[in-house]
LUMROLUM-364687 format. One record per residue: residue number from 1; x, y, z of N, C-alpha, C in turn; residue in three letters. Coordinates in nm, 4 decimals. Example, Ala and Ser with C-alpha at 12.3 -4.5 7.8 and 13.67 -1.06 7.14 Angstrom:
1_1.3190_-0.5690_0.7800_1.2300_-0.4500_0.7800_1.3200_-0.3300_0.7800_ALA
2_1.2850_-0.2250_0.7080_1.3670_-0.1060_0.7140_1.2900_0.0030_0.7870_SER
END
This chain:
1_-1.0716_-0.3080_3.8278_-1.1763_-0.3442_3.7333_-1.3111_-0.3397_3.8040_MET
2_-1.4071_-0.2738_3.7444_-1.5407_-0.2587_3.8023_-1.6112_-0.3940_3.8129_ALA
3_-1.6955_-0.4062_3.9138_-1.7766_-0.5265_3.9257_-1.8952_-0.5158_3.8296_ILE
4_-1.9526_-0.6295_3.7962_-2.0674_-0.6317_3.7055_-2.1963_-0.6051_3.7839_THR
5_-2.3026_-0.5791_3.7115_-2.4336_-0.5603_3.7738_-2.4735_-0.6857_3.8504_VAL
6_-2.4484_-0.8031_3.7928_-2.4824_-0.9281_3.8608_-2.4006_-0.9454_3.9885_ASP
7_-2.2713_-0.9142_3.9825_-2.1873_-0.9230_4.1024_-2.2352_-0.8249_4.2096_GLU
8_-2.2788_-0.7072_4.1673_-2.3298_-0.6083_4.2623_-2.4574_-0.6582_4.3296_ALA
9_-2.5442_-0.7210_4.2540_-2.6655_-0.7781_4.3115_-2.6348_-0.8841_4.4148_GLY
10_-2.5365_-0.9660_4.3851_-2.4944_-1.0704_4.4803_-2.4334_-1.0067_4.6051_LYS
11_-2.3551_-0.9017_4.5862_-2.2951_-0.8278_4.6976_-2.4036_-0.7780_4.7924_LEU
12_-2.5108_-0.7203_4.7377_-2.6201_-0.6714_4.8210_-2.6812_-0.7854_4.9017_LEU
13_-2.7108_-0.8955_4.8349_-2.7763_-1.0086_4.9000_-2.6909_-1.0677_5.0120_ALA
14_-2.5599_-1.0661_4.9963_-2.4705_-1.1312_5.0919_-2.4228_-1.0416_5.2056_GLU
15_-2.4336_-0.9093_5.1906_-2.3688_-0.8204_5.2873_-2.4596_-0.7207_5.3572_ASN
16_-2.5841_-0.7068_5.3149_-2.6698_-0.6043_5.3733_-2.7680_-0.6626_5.4734_LEU
17_-2.8105_-0.5784_5.5643_-2.9094_-0.6180_5.6643_-3.0427_-0.6522_5.5954_ALA
18_-3.1174_-0.7455_5.6532_-3.2457_-0.7841_5.5922_-3.3399_-0.6664_5.5681_PRO
19_-3.3445_-0.5686_5.6578_-3.4373_-0.4555_5.6380_-3.3966_-0.3715_5.5176_TRP
20_-3.2667_-0.3652_5.4857_-3.2223_-0.2927_5.3667_-3.2643_-0.3710_5.2421_VAL
21_-3.2505_-0.5016_5.2470_-3.2938_-0.5846_5.1345_-3.4437_-0.5691_5.1098_LEU
22_-3.5205_-0.5467_5.2171_-3.6653_-0.5285_5.2036_-3.7025_-0.4044_5.1228_ASP
23_-3.6084_-0.3120_5.1028_-3.6347_-0.1947_5.0196_-3.6537_-0.2331_4.8731_LEU
24_-3.6015_-0.3502_4.8336_-3.6161_-0.3967_4.6963_-3.5221_-0.3303_4.5977_GLY
25_-3.4120_-0.2762_4.6464_-3.3158_-0.2078_4.5590_-3.2628_-0.3016_4.4510_LEU
26_-3.2516_-0.2485_4.3311_-3.1896_-0.3219_4.2218_-3.0736_-0.2418_4.1673_GLY
27_-2.9775_-0.3101_4.1089_-2.8612_-0.2432_4.0517_-2.8835_-0.2275_3.9018_VAL
28_-2.8848_-0.1025_3.8559_-2.9035_-0.0738_3.7129_-2.7709_-0.0648_3.6387_ASP
29_-2.6646_-0.0149_3.7050_-2.5359_0.0032_3.6373_-2.4236_0.0117_3.7408_ALA
30_-2.3048_-0.0272_3.6959_-2.1829_-0.0109_3.7749_-2.0723_0.0372_3.6823_THR
31_-1.9712_0.1000_3.7398_-1.8569_0.1467_3.6626_-1.7367_0.1639_3.7523_GLY
32_-1.6292_0.2149_3.6963_-1.5037_0.2295_3.7701_-1.5163_0.3203_3.8920_GLU
33_-1.6079_0.4184_3.8875_-1.6198_0.5111_4.0007_-1.7648_0.5415_4.0365_ASP
34_-1.8569_0.4551_3.9938_-1.9980_0.4861_4.0186_-2.0849_0.3611_4.0224_HIS
35_-2.2076_0.3836_4.0701_-2.3114_0.2811_4.0659_-2.4457_0.3515_4.0559_ALA
36_-2.5400_0.2858_3.9888_-2.6764_0.3360_3.9799_-2.7688_0.2265_4.0312_VAL
37_-2.8437_0.2596_4.1352_-2.9412_0.1679_4.1915_-3.0808_0.2221_4.1668_LEU
38_-3.1783_0.1327_4.1689_-3.3184_0.1706_4.1525_-3.3931_0.1330_4.2807_ARG
39_-3.4584_0.2328_4.3389_-3.5468_0.2105_4.4529_-3.6885_0.2075_4.3985_LEU
40_-3.7512_0.0887_4.3941_-3.8847_0.0813_4.3366_-3.9891_0.1429_4.4304_PRO
41_-4.0878_0.2088_4.3691_-4.1965_0.2663_4.4488_-4.2670_0.1558_4.5266_TRP
42_-4.2999_0.1844_4.6500_-4.3777_0.0929_4.7331_-4.4606_0.1756_4.8303_SER
43_-4.5879_0.1436_4.8403_-4.6722_0.2111_4.9381_-4.6205_0.1892_5.0803_ASP
44_-4.5510_0.0785_5.1017_-4.4946_0.0484_5.2347_-4.3868_0.1488_5.2749_ARG
45_-4.3272_0.2178_5.1775_-4.2209_0.3146_5.2066_-4.2734_0.4581_5.2097_LEU
46_-4.4034_0.4739_5.1890_-4.4617_0.6080_5.1872_-4.5016_0.6501_5.3287_ALA
47_-4.4957_0.7784_5.3511_-4.5355_0.8352_5.4798_-4.6694_0.9053_5.4644_ARG
48_-4.7142_0.9732_5.5667_-4.8420_1.0451_5.5556_-4.8331_1.1422_5.4385_GLU
49_-4.9418_1.1568_5.3692_-4.9415_1.2406_5.2504_-4.9025_1.1652_5.1241_GLY
50_-4.8546_1.0419_5.1387_-4.8240_0.9577_5.0239_-4.6859_0.9718_4.9631_GLY
51_-4.5987_1.0539_5.0219_-4.4635_1.0719_4.9673_-4.3699_0.9638_5.0210_ALA
52_-4.2730_0.9267_4.9397_-4.1703_0.8312_4.9806_-4.0945_0.8877_5.1003_LEU
53_-4.0676_0.8040_5.1987_-4.0032_0.8511_5.3217_-3.8561_0.8863_5.2988_SER
54_-3.8117_0.9876_5.3700_-3.6716_1.0281_5.3652_-3.5781_0.9184_5.4128_GLY
55_-3.6228_0.8380_5.5091_-3.5397_0.7289_5.5586_-3.5069_0.6288_5.4481_GLN
56_-3.6070_0.5998_5.3646_-3.5843_0.5069_5.2534_-3.4869_0.5666_5.1525_ALA
57_-3.5010_0.6958_5.1244_-3.4106_0.7617_5.0303_-3.2677_0.7627_5.0840_LEU
58_-3.2512_0.7908_5.2132_-3.1163_0.7928_5.2715_-3.0540_0.6536_5.2716_MET
59_-3.1330_0.5518_5.3029_-3.0807_0.4153_5.2995_-3.0390_0.3767_5.1578_ALA
60_-3.1157_0.4204_5.0579_-3.0802_0.3916_4.9188_-2.9504_0.4619_4.8798_ALA
61_-2.9332_0.5865_4.9222_-2.8099_0.6605_4.8926_-2.6898_0.5925_4.9583_ALA
62_-2.7064_0.5520_5.0825_-2.6001_0.4841_5.1563_-2.5617_0.3534_5.0863_ASP
63_-2.6618_0.2787_5.0439_-2.6379_0.1500_4.9781_-2.5720_0.1683_4.8421_THR
64_-2.6134_0.2689_4.7671_-2.5511_0.2946_4.6367_-2.4030_0.3276_4.6537_ALA
65_-2.3692_0.3951_4.7625_-2.2283_0.4258_4.7881_-2.1490_0.2980_4.8137_THR
66_-2.2058_0.2046_4.8858_-2.1393_0.0753_4.9086_-2.1076_0.0095_4.7748_ILE
67_-2.2044_0.0085_4.6845_-2.1838_-0.0562_4.5544_-2.0800_0.0197_4.4725_VAL
68_-2.0812_0.1525_4.4762_-1.9817_0.2315_4.4018_-1.8410_0.2039_4.4540_ALA
69_-1.8256_0.1977_4.5864_-1.6934_0.1681_4.6439_-1.6492_0.0277_4.6045_VAL
70_-1.7385_-0.0686_4.6165_-1.7044_-0.2059_4.5790_-1.6670_-0.2146_4.4317_ALA
71_-1.7388_-0.1429_4.3478_-1.7081_-0.1448_4.2051_-1.5701_-0.0848_4.1783_SER
72_-1.5397_0.0248_4.2437_-1.4093_0.0893_4.2248_-1.2949_0.0027_4.2766_ALA
73_-1.3215_-0.0746_4.3810_-1.2169_-0.1591_4.4398_-1.2120_-0.2980_4.3770_ARG
74_-1.3052_-0.3293_4.2891_-1.3064_-0.4601_4.2246_-1.3720_-0.5684_4.3070_GLY
75_-1.4399_-0.5316_4.4134_-1.5101_-0.6273_4.4983_-1.5400_-0.5664_4.6338_GLY
76_-1.6226_-0.6339_4.7085_-1.6634_-0.5842_4.8390_-1.5501_-0.5946_4.9400_PHE
77_-1.5374_-0.4906_5.0200_-1.4484_-0.4905_5.1361_-1.5297_-0.4369_5.2537_VAL
78_-1.4973_-0.4789_5.3761_-1.5688_-0.4222_5.4906_-1.5529_-0.2701_5.4925_PRO
79_-1.6638_-0.2009_5.5198_-1.6640_-0.0546_5.5229_-1.7772_-0.0097_5.6126_MET
80_-1.7695_0.1147_5.6545_-1.8756_0.1690_5.7380_-1.8969_0.3168_5.7070_THR
81_-2.0197_0.3611_5.7219_-2.0528_0.5010_5.6980_-1.9933_0.5878_5.8078_THR
82_-1.9210_0.6928_5.7684_-1.8681_0.7913_5.8617_-1.9601_0.9131_5.8640_VAL
83_-2.0085_0.9513_5.7467_-2.0940_1.0693_5.7338_-2.1881_1.0489_5.6163_GLN
84_-2.3143_1.0882_5.6356_-2.4118_1.0894_5.5270_-2.5004_1.2118_5.5477_LEU
85_-2.4977_1.3019_5.4518_-2.5771_1.4244_5.4599_-2.6675_1.4309_5.3376_SER
86_-2.7963_1.4535_5.3617_-2.8935_1.4520_5.2532_-2.9775_1.5791_5.2539_THR
87_-2.9977_1.6348_5.1357_-3.0880_1.7483_5.1166_-3.2022_1.7017_5.0280_SER
88_-3.3238_1.7119_5.0811_-3.4428_1.6706_5.0073_-3.4987_1.7913_4.9328_PHE
89_-3.5286_1.7718_4.8037_-3.5689_1.8853_4.7213_-3.7135_1.8823_4.6755_GLN
90_-3.7707_1.7645_4.6614_-3.9124_1.7547_4.6240_-3.9609_1.6161_4.6623_ARG
91_-4.0914_1.6024_4.6848_-4.1460_1.4717_4.7236_-4.1474_1.3746_4.6057_PRO
92_-4.1406_1.2478_4.6388_-4.1545_1.1412_4.5394_-4.2907_1.0777_4.5620_VAL
93_-4.3728_1.0827_4.4583_-4.5086_1.0295_4.4659_-4.5293_0.9260_4.3564_LEU
94_-4.5385_0.7993_4.3954_-4.5726_0.6935_4.3009_-4.4712_0.6667_4.1918_GLY
95_-4.3437_0.6900_4.2156_-4.2422_0.6705_4.1118_-4.1187_0.6013_4.1688_ALA
96_-4.0520_0.5235_4.0837_-3.9226_0.4674_4.1211_-3.8202_0.5805_4.1318_ASP
97_-3.7172_0.5567_4.2105_-3.6091_0.6539_4.2262_-3.4793_0.5920_4.1754_VAL
98_-3.4092_0.6632_4.0887_-3.2752_0.6235_4.0468_-3.1758_0.6911_4.1396_LEU
99_-3.0812_0.6126_4.1881_-2.9837_0.6594_4.2862_-2.8453_0.6492_4.2218_VAL
100_-2.7890_0.7641_4.1842_-2.6618_0.7710_4.1135_-2.5519_0.8077_4.2140_HIS
101_-2.4670_0.7130_4.2494_-2.3561_0.7399_4.3412_-2.2266_0.7465_4.2613_ALA
102_-2.1532_0.8558_4.2771_-2.0247_0.8735_4.2079_-1.9187_0.9071_4.3114_ARG
103_-1.8094_0.8308_4.3079_-1.6987_0.8571_4.4003_-1.6235_0.9813_4.3551_LEU
104_-1.5967_1.0694_4.4486_-1.5171_1.1880_4.4185_-1.3732_1.1685_4.4627_THR
105_-1.3516_1.0759_4.5569_-1.2155_1.0398_4.5988_-1.2212_0.9025_4.6623_LYS
106_-1.1263_0.8182_4.6231_-1.1117_0.6857_4.6823_-0.9687_0.6734_4.7312_LEU
107_-0.9518_0.6765_4.8622_-0.8199_0.6621_4.9215_-0.8018_0.5225_4.9791_GLY
108_-0.6935_0.5064_5.0543_-0.6676_0.3762_5.1171_-0.7629_0.3487_5.2320_ARG
109_-0.8015_0.4536_5.3049_-0.8841_0.4313_5.4225_-1.0183_0.5041_5.4203_SER
110_-1.0355_0.5979_5.3280_-1.1622_0.6714_5.3175_-1.2080_0.6813_5.1725_LEU
111_-1.3398_0.6830_5.1552_-1.4012_0.7067_5.0238_-1.5042_0.8172_5.0385_ALA
112_-1.5096_0.9044_4.9386_-1.6029_1.0177_4.9369_-1.6921_1.0037_4.8147_PHE
113_-1.8215_1.0344_4.8320_-1.9155_1.0186_4.7207_-2.0188_1.1305_4.7178_ALA
114_-2.0628_1.1623_4.5970_-2.1786_1.2482_4.5733_-2.2885_1.1582_4.5187_ASP
115_-2.4097_1.1760_4.5694_-2.5219_1.0923_4.5297_-2.6369_1.1813_4.4844_ILE
116_-2.6876_1.1544_4.3645_-2.8047_1.2255_4.3122_-2.9193_1.1260_4.3033_ALA
117_-3.0332_1.1632_4.3577_-3.1520_1.0793_4.3551_-3.2552_1.1469_4.2652_LEU
118_-3.3017_1.0757_4.1622_-3.3940_1.1325_4.0658_-3.5183_1.0448_4.0514_THR
119_-3.6293_1.1090_4.0208_-3.7546_1.0383_3.9902_-3.8198_1.1112_3.8741_ALA
120_-3.8573_1.0381_3.7719_-3.9186_1.1004_3.6553_-3.8290_1.2036_3.5896_GLY
121_-3.6976_1.1851_3.6003_-3.6020_1.2773_3.5405_-3.5717_1.4003_3.6241_GLY
122_-3.6415_1.4188_3.7366_-3.6205_1.5354_3.8222_-3.5380_1.4993_3.9451_ALA
123_-3.4507_1.5887_3.9851_-3.3719_1.5693_4.1063_-3.4639_1.5801_4.2276_LEU
124_-3.4660_1.4759_4.3115_-3.5512_1.4779_4.4308_-3.4698_1.4928_4.5591_VAL
125_-3.3419_1.4542_4.5550_-3.2546_1.4690_4.6716_-3.1100_1.4594_4.6267_ALA
126_-3.0234_1.5208_4.7048_-2.8781_1.5109_4.6852_-2.8168_1.4711_4.8178_GLN
127_-2.7118_1.3896_4.8107_-2.6440_1.3475_4.9322_-2.4940_1.3451_4.9099_ALA
128_-2.4218_1.3550_5.0195_-2.2785_1.3309_5.0197_-2.2514_1.2261_5.1261_THR
129_-2.1504_1.1447_5.1004_-2.1178_1.0382_5.1953_-1.9671_1.0252_5.2089_ALA
130_-1.9262_0.9847_5.3276_-1.7881_0.9481_5.3545_-1.7915_0.8094_5.4174_VAL
131_-1.7091_0.7211_5.3655_-1.7005_0.5851_5.4159_-1.5598_0.5560_5.4645_TYR
132_-1.5494_0.4840_5.5751_-1.4214_0.4310_5.6211_-1.4070_0.2904_5.5635_ALA
133_-1.2947_0.2658_5.4995_-1.2659_0.1349_5.4412_-1.1891_0.0558_5.5448_LEU
134_-1.2441_-0.0588_5.5840_-1.1900_-0.1350_5.6960_-1.1052_-0.2535_5.6528_LEU
135_-1.1036_-0.2810_5.5255_-1.0285_-0.3989_5.4804_-0.9530_-0.3742_5.3544_GLY
END
Protein backbone atom coordinates (compact mmCIF):
# COMPACT_ATOMS: atom_id res chain seq x y z
CA MET A 1 0.00 0.00 0.00
CA ALA A 2 1.39 3.39 -1.02
CA ILE A 3 2.27 5.94 1.63
CA THR A 4 0.32 9.19 1.78
CA VAL A 5 1.67 12.62 0.90
CA ASP A 6 1.70 13.50 4.61
CA GLU A 7 3.61 10.31 5.48
CA ALA A 8 6.10 11.11 2.71
CA GLY A 9 6.65 14.59 4.13
CA LYS A 10 7.32 13.11 7.55
CA LEU A 11 9.70 10.57 5.97
CA LEU A 12 11.73 13.42 4.45
CA ALA A 13 11.90 15.32 7.74
CA GLU A 14 13.01 12.26 9.72
CA ASN A 15 15.49 10.62 7.33
CA LEU A 16 17.26 13.19 5.17
CA ALA A 17 20.37 15.24 5.80
CA PRO A 18 19.76 18.85 6.87
CA TRP A 19 21.26 20.25 3.63
CA VAL A 20 18.74 18.22 1.59
CA LEU A 21 15.91 19.58 3.73
CA ASP A 22 17.24 23.08 2.99
CA LEU A 23 16.23 22.54 -0.66
CA GLY A 24 12.62 23.00 0.48
CA LEU A 25 11.32 19.94 -1.38
CA GLY A 26 7.63 19.24 -1.02
CA VAL A 27 5.71 16.09 -1.88
CA ASP A 28 2.93 16.66 -4.41
CA ALA A 29 1.86 13.03 -4.97
CA THR A 30 2.64 9.41 -4.12
CA GLY A 31 1.47 6.12 -5.59
CA GLU A 32 2.20 2.41 -5.76
CA ASP A 33 5.26 2.91 -7.99
CA HIS A 34 5.91 6.65 -8.09
CA ALA A 35 6.32 9.96 -6.32
CA VAL A 36 6.15 13.57 -7.44
CA LEU A 37 8.16 16.17 -5.55
CA ARG A 38 8.33 19.92 -6.06
CA LEU A 39 11.64 21.77 -5.91
CA PRO A 40 10.70 25.41 -5.31
CA TRP A 41 12.66 28.10 -7.12
CA SER A 42 15.24 29.79 -4.91
CA ASP A 43 17.91 32.30 -5.83
CA ARG A 44 20.12 30.44 -3.32
CA LEU A 45 20.09 27.41 -5.68
CA ALA A 46 20.95 29.41 -8.79
CA ARG A 47 24.41 29.50 -10.30
CA GLU A 48 26.08 32.15 -12.44
CA GLY A 49 23.77 33.21 -15.20
CA GLY A 50 20.74 32.69 -12.94
CA ALA A 51 19.96 29.06 -13.81
CA LEU A 52 19.09 26.48 -11.17
CA SER A 53 22.17 24.42 -10.32
CA GLY A 54 22.54 20.87 -11.57
CA GLN A 55 23.49 19.75 -8.06
CA ALA A 56 20.09 20.84 -6.75
CA LEU A 57 18.31 19.04 -9.60
CA MET A 58 20.28 15.82 -8.98
CA ALA A 59 19.59 15.95 -5.24
CA ALA A 60 15.88 16.41 -5.99
CA ALA A 61 15.88 13.42 -8.36
CA ASP A 62 17.69 11.29 -5.78
CA THR A 63 15.23 12.31 -3.06
CA ALA A 64 12.18 11.65 -5.24
CA THR A 65 13.48 8.12 -5.78
CA ILE A 66 13.67 7.58 -2.01
CA VAL A 67 10.02 8.60 -1.70
CA ALA A 68 8.95 6.40 -4.65
CA VAL A 69 10.71 3.37 -3.13
CA ALA A 70 9.21 4.05 0.29
CA SER A 71 5.77 4.43 -1.26
CA ALA A 72 6.09 1.15 -3.15
CA ARG A 73 7.29 -0.65 -0.02
CA GLY A 74 4.63 0.88 2.24
CA GLY A 75 7.15 2.80 4.34
CA PHE A 76 10.74 3.86 4.63
CA VAL A 77 13.51 1.29 4.71
CA PRO A 78 17.25 1.98 4.84
CA MET A 79 18.58 2.38 1.29
CA THR A 80 21.48 3.92 -0.53
CA THR A 81 22.15 5.26 -4.00
CA VAL A 82 24.15 2.87 -6.19
CA GLN A 83 23.91 4.86 -9.42
CA LEU A 84 22.43 8.20 -10.46
CA SER A 85 22.83 9.45 -14.02
CA THR A 86 21.36 12.77 -15.14
CA SER A 87 21.04 14.44 -18.53
CA PHE A 88 20.32 18.16 -18.43
CA GLN A 89 18.26 19.43 -21.35
CA ARG A 90 17.51 23.10 -20.69
CA PRO A 91 18.12 25.67 -17.96
CA VAL A 92 15.57 26.41 -15.26
CA LEU A 93 15.11 30.13 -14.73
CA GLY A 94 12.81 31.39 -11.99
CA ALA A 95 10.46 28.39 -11.91
CA ASP A 96 9.61 25.50 -9.61
CA VAL A 97 10.61 22.05 -10.82
CA LEU A 98 8.34 19.01 -10.64
CA VAL A 99 10.31 15.82 -10.08
CA HIS A 100 8.46 12.69 -11.27
CA ALA A 101 10.13 9.47 -10.07
CA ARG A 102 8.69 6.18 -11.36
CA LEU A 103 10.04 2.77 -10.38
CA THR A 104 10.74 0.52 -13.33
CA LYS A 105 11.69 -2.46 -11.14
CA LEU A 106 11.49 -3.10 -7.41
CA GLY A 107 13.31 -6.21 -6.28
CA ARG A 108 14.28 -7.55 -2.87
CA SER A 109 17.66 -5.83 -2.84
CA LEU A 110 17.63 -3.30 -5.70
CA ALA A 111 15.23 -0.66 -7.04
CA PHE A 112 15.43 1.00 -10.45
CA ALA A 113 13.81 4.33 -11.33
CA ASP A 114 13.32 6.77 -14.19
CA ILE A 115 13.02 10.41 -13.15
CA ALA A 116 11.66 13.26 -15.27
CA LEU A 117 12.22 16.83 -14.11
CA THR A 118 9.91 19.47 -15.61
CA ALA A 119 9.48 23.23 -15.26
CA GLY A 120 6.65 25.14 -16.88
CA GLY A 121 5.52 21.92 -18.55
CA ALA A 122 8.87 21.43 -20.34
CA LEU A 123 11.32 18.62 -19.68
CA VAL A 124 14.47 20.14 -18.16
CA ALA A 125 16.34 16.96 -17.15
CA GLN A 126 16.03 13.18 -17.14
CA ALA A 127 17.67 10.81 -14.70
CA THR A 128 17.95 7.14 -13.94
CA ALA A 129 18.70 5.75 -10.52
CA VAL A 130 19.54 2.45 -8.91
CA TYR A 131 19.14 2.00 -5.17
CA ALA A 132 20.34 -0.77 -2.88
CA LEU A 133 17.68 -1.70 -0.34
CA LEU A 134 19.37 -2.37 2.99
CA GLY A 135 16.43 -3.36 5.14
